[in-house]
C-alpha positions as CSV (number, residue, x, y, z in Angstrom):
1,M,57.9,118.4,153.9
2,F,57.8,115.1,152.0
3,G,56.6,113.3,155.1
4,K,53.8,115.8,155.5
5,V,52.7,115.5,151.9
6,R,52.9,111.7,152.1
7,T,50.8,111.6,155.2
8,A,48.2,114.0,153.7
9,F,48.0,112.0,150.5
10,Q,47.4,108.8,152.4
11,R,44.8,110.4,154.6
12,E,42.9,111.8,151.6
13,W,43.3,109.0,149.0
14,L,44.3,105.7,150.5
15,R,41.3,103.5,151.6
16,A,41.4,101.1,154.5
17,D,41.5,98.1,152.1
18,G,44.8,99.4,150.6
19,E,43.4,100.6,147.4
20,L,43.2,104.2,146.1
21,A,39.9,106.2,146.1
22,V,40.6,107.0,142.4
23,S,41.0,103.8,140.5
24,M,42.9,104.9,137.4
25,Q,46.2,103.8,136.0
26,T,47.9,107.2,136.4
27,A,46.7,107.5,140.0
28,Y,48.4,104.2,140.9
29,L,51.5,105.1,138.9
30,L,52.1,108.4,140.6
31,A,51.5,107.0,144.0
32,L,54.0,104.3,143.4
33,A,56.6,106.4,141.5
34,F,56.7,109.1,144.1
35,D,56.7,106.8,147.1
36,L,53.4,108.1,148.5
37,L,52.1,104.8,149.8
38,P,53.1,102.8,152.9
39,E,55.4,99.8,152.1
40,N,52.6,97.3,152.9
41,A,50.3,98.9,150.3
42,R,52.7,99.0,147.4
43,A,52.2,95.4,146.2
44,R,48.4,95.8,146.3
45,A,48.7,99.0,144.3
46,A,50.8,97.3,141.7
47,E,48.3,94.5,141.5
48,R,45.4,97.0,141.0
49,L,47.4,98.7,138.2
50,V,47.9,95.4,136.5
51,D,44.2,94.4,137.0
52,D,43.1,97.7,135.3
53,I,45.5,97.0,132.3
54,R,44.1,93.4,132.0
55,S,40.5,94.6,132.3
56,R,41.2,96.7,129.1
57,N,42.5,93.7,127.2
58,C,46.1,94.7,127.9
59,H,45.8,98.4,126.9
60,L,47.0,101.5,128.6
61,S,44.9,104.5,129.6
62,T,47.7,106.9,130.5
63,G,48.4,110.4,129.1
64,F,51.2,112.9,129.4
65,V,51.3,112.7,133.3
66,G,51.4,109.0,133.7
67,I,52.9,107.5,130.6
68,S,56.6,107.9,131.4
69,H,56.1,106.0,134.7
70,L,54.0,103.1,133.2
71,N,56.5,100.5,132.0
72,P,59.3,101.4,134.6
73,I,56.9,101.0,137.5
74,L,55.5,97.7,136.1
75,T,59.0,96.4,135.7
76,L,60.3,97.6,139.2
77,T,57.2,96.1,140.9
78,G,57.7,92.7,139.4
79,H,55.4,92.8,136.4
80,T,57.9,93.0,133.5
81,E,55.8,90.7,131.4
82,V,52.9,93.2,131.4
83,A,55.3,96.0,130.4
84,Y,56.4,93.9,127.4
85,Q,52.8,93.1,126.5
86,L,52.0,96.9,126.5
87,L,55.1,97.6,124.4
88,L,54.1,95.1,121.8
89,Q,50.3,95.8,121.7
90,E,49.3,96.7,118.2
91,S,45.6,97.8,118.6
92,Y,44.4,101.2,119.7
93,P,45.5,102.7,122.1
94,S,49.1,101.6,122.0
95,W,52.6,102.6,120.8
96,L,52.5,100.3,117.8
97,F,49.0,101.3,116.6
98,P,50.5,104.5,114.9
99,V,53.3,102.4,113.5
100,K,50.8,100.0,111.9
101,Q,49.2,103.1,110.3
102,S,52.6,104.0,108.7
103,A,53.4,106.7,111.2
104,T,57.1,107.7,111.2
105,T,56.9,110.1,114.1
106,I,55.3,110.0,117.6
107,W,51.8,111.5,117.8
108,E,50.6,113.9,120.5
109,R,47.5,111.9,121.2
110,W,46.7,108.1,121.2
111,D,43.7,109.1,119.1
112,S,45.3,111.6,116.8
113,W,43.9,109.3,114.1
114,T,41.8,106.2,114.5
115,L,40.2,103.8,112.2
116,A,36.7,104.7,113.4
117,D,36.9,108.5,113.5
118,G,39.8,109.5,111.3
119,F,41.7,112.7,112.4
120,N,41.0,114.0,115.9
121,K,38.9,117.2,115.6
122,D,40.5,118.9,118.6
123,G,42.9,121.8,117.9
124,M,45.9,120.3,119.6
125,N,46.7,117.3,117.4
126,S,50.4,117.2,116.6
127,F,51.8,114.3,114.7
128,N,55.4,115.0,115.8
129,H,55.3,115.2,119.6
130,Y,57.6,113.7,122.2
131,S,55.6,112.9,125.4
132,L,54.2,109.5,124.5
133,G,57.7,108.5,123.3
134,S,59.0,108.6,126.8
135,V,58.8,104.8,126.7
136,G,62.2,105.1,125.1
137,E,63.6,105.7,128.6
138,W,62.3,102.3,129.7
139,L,63.8,100.7,126.6
140,F,67.1,102.2,127.4
141,R,67.2,101.7,131.2
142,H,65.3,98.5,131.7
143,V,65.3,96.5,128.4
144,A,68.8,97.3,127.3
145,G,69.7,97.8,131.0
146,I,72.0,100.8,131.0
147,E,71.4,102.6,134.3
148,L,72.9,105.5,136.2
149,D,74.6,104.8,139.6
150,P,72.7,107.1,141.9
151,D,75.8,107.8,144.0
152,V,78.4,108.5,141.3
153,P,77.7,111.1,138.5
154,G,78.8,111.1,134.9
155,Y,78.8,107.3,134.3
156,E,82.2,106.9,136.1
157,R,80.3,104.2,137.9
158,F,77.1,102.7,136.4
159,V,74.7,99.8,136.5
160,L,74.0,97.2,133.7
161,K,70.7,95.4,134.5
162,P,68.4,94.2,131.6
163,Y,65.0,92.9,132.4
164,L,64.1,90.3,129.8
165,G,60.6,89.4,128.6
166,A,58.8,87.4,125.9
167,G,58.2,89.0,122.6
168,L,61.6,90.5,121.7
169,E,64.3,88.4,120.1
170,W,67.0,91.0,120.8
171,A,67.6,94.4,122.2
172,G,70.7,96.7,122.5
173,A,71.8,100.2,123.3
174,D,75.1,102.1,123.1
175,Y,75.7,105.3,125.1
176,K,78.6,107.6,124.5
177,T,79.9,108.9,127.8
178,A,82.9,111.2,128.5
179,H,84.9,108.0,129.3
180,G,83.9,106.1,126.1
181,T,80.9,104.0,124.9
182,I,78.8,101.8,127.1
183,R,77.4,98.9,125.2
184,S,74.7,96.4,126.2
185,H,73.3,94.0,123.6
186,W,71.4,90.8,124.2
187,R,69.8,88.3,121.9
188,R,67.9,85.1,122.1
189,D,69.2,82.0,120.3
190,G,66.8,79.1,120.9
191,D,66.6,78.5,124.6
192,Q,69.8,80.6,125.3
193,V,70.3,84.3,125.9
194,H,73.6,85.9,125.0
195,W,74.5,89.2,126.5
196,E,77.4,91.4,125.4
197,I,78.6,94.4,127.3
198,T,81.3,97.0,127.2
199,V,82.6,98.9,130.2
200,P,84.6,102.0,129.0
201,P,88.2,102.8,130.3
202,N,88.5,104.3,133.8
203,T,84.9,103.2,134.7
204,R,83.4,100.4,136.7
205,A,79.9,98.7,136.4
206,R,77.8,96.7,138.7
207,V,76.5,94.0,136.4
208,Y,73.2,92.1,136.9
209,V,72.9,89.0,134.7
210,P,69.3,87.7,134.4
211,S,69.4,84.1,135.8
212,E,67.2,81.9,137.9
213,P,68.6,80.8,141.3
214,G,70.4,77.5,140.9
215,T,71.2,77.9,137.2
216,E,74.6,78.5,135.8
217,V,75.8,81.5,133.8
218,S,78.8,81.2,131.6
219,S,81.0,84.3,131.6
220,D,84.3,85.2,129.9
221,G,86.2,86.8,132.7
222,L,83.7,88.3,135.2
223,E,83.2,86.5,138.5
224,L,79.5,86.7,139.6
225,T,79.8,86.6,143.4
226,E,76.4,87.7,144.6
227,R,72.7,87.1,143.9
228,D,69.8,89.5,143.9
229,G,66.6,87.6,143.2
230,R,66.6,86.5,139.6
231,F,70.0,88.2,138.9
232,A,73.5,87.0,139.3
233,V,75.6,90.0,140.3
234,G,79.3,91.0,139.8
235,Q,81.6,94.0,139.6
236,A,83.1,94.7,136.2
237,V,86.2,96.8,135.5
238,A,86.8,98.3,132.0
239,G,86.6,95.7,129.3
240,R,84.3,93.6,127.1
241,Y,82.3,90.7,128.5
242,T,79.8,88.1,127.2
243,F,77.3,86.0,129.2
244,T,75.2,83.0,128.2
245,R,72.2,81.6,130.2
246,T,69.1,79.6,129.5
247,W,65.9,81.4,128.4
248,R,63.1,79.2,129.4
249,E,62.6,80.4,133.0
250,L,62.6,84.0,131.9
251,V,59.7,83.5,129.5
252,S,57.3,82.3,132.2
253,H,58.3,84.6,135.1
254,S,58.6,88.3,135.7
255,P,62.1,89.2,136.9
């Protein structure tokens, strides 16, 4: 069934030049997130998504359907720096615009209140609504880097893989599992990044340490035996570990 849907989608919406017939951020996000494009068209689709964001002076244009996919897809297609720029954007529409207006909850609409028009006149205008807050999943999974293992349920096995970007001095998350608390906290100190992790008892984690090829990573007990692009990789049994690496390369490149 998926193959038929995928073929039908491409026949209807994918143009010969590799772009979609509907050039909207959400259109590209859904096509990428649900694997509806041929492999040779994915990079072009991600580039068009980024082009649209940059054409709006680094602003999003996604609503309930697309917003949860925006930063994860940007990160997983190699555009982490754009995801960080969207996260830290302060002008409307953005996540931080309501915060700058003293909001303490997440609004239903980007324009629930604006400087130009005040309160939105539409009937549906909640000031305590979850959907646009789904960016929290990206912060947890890709900034702090605590990720499920798709093959082993319940965090008995899991992945630790933070994607670092400019604009944040530190990030961290703790997750209480049935086995104990998973911890992942990183911070910037000059041109160094220090990352502390905890792997609970009776669990195991595949650990991805952000590092450029050819650079060294200091570790207190975990041997990093593999490499995956800009990550040094190792297998961690239960325990606490710290890693240190240089920061400069990670500012100027998307992981």
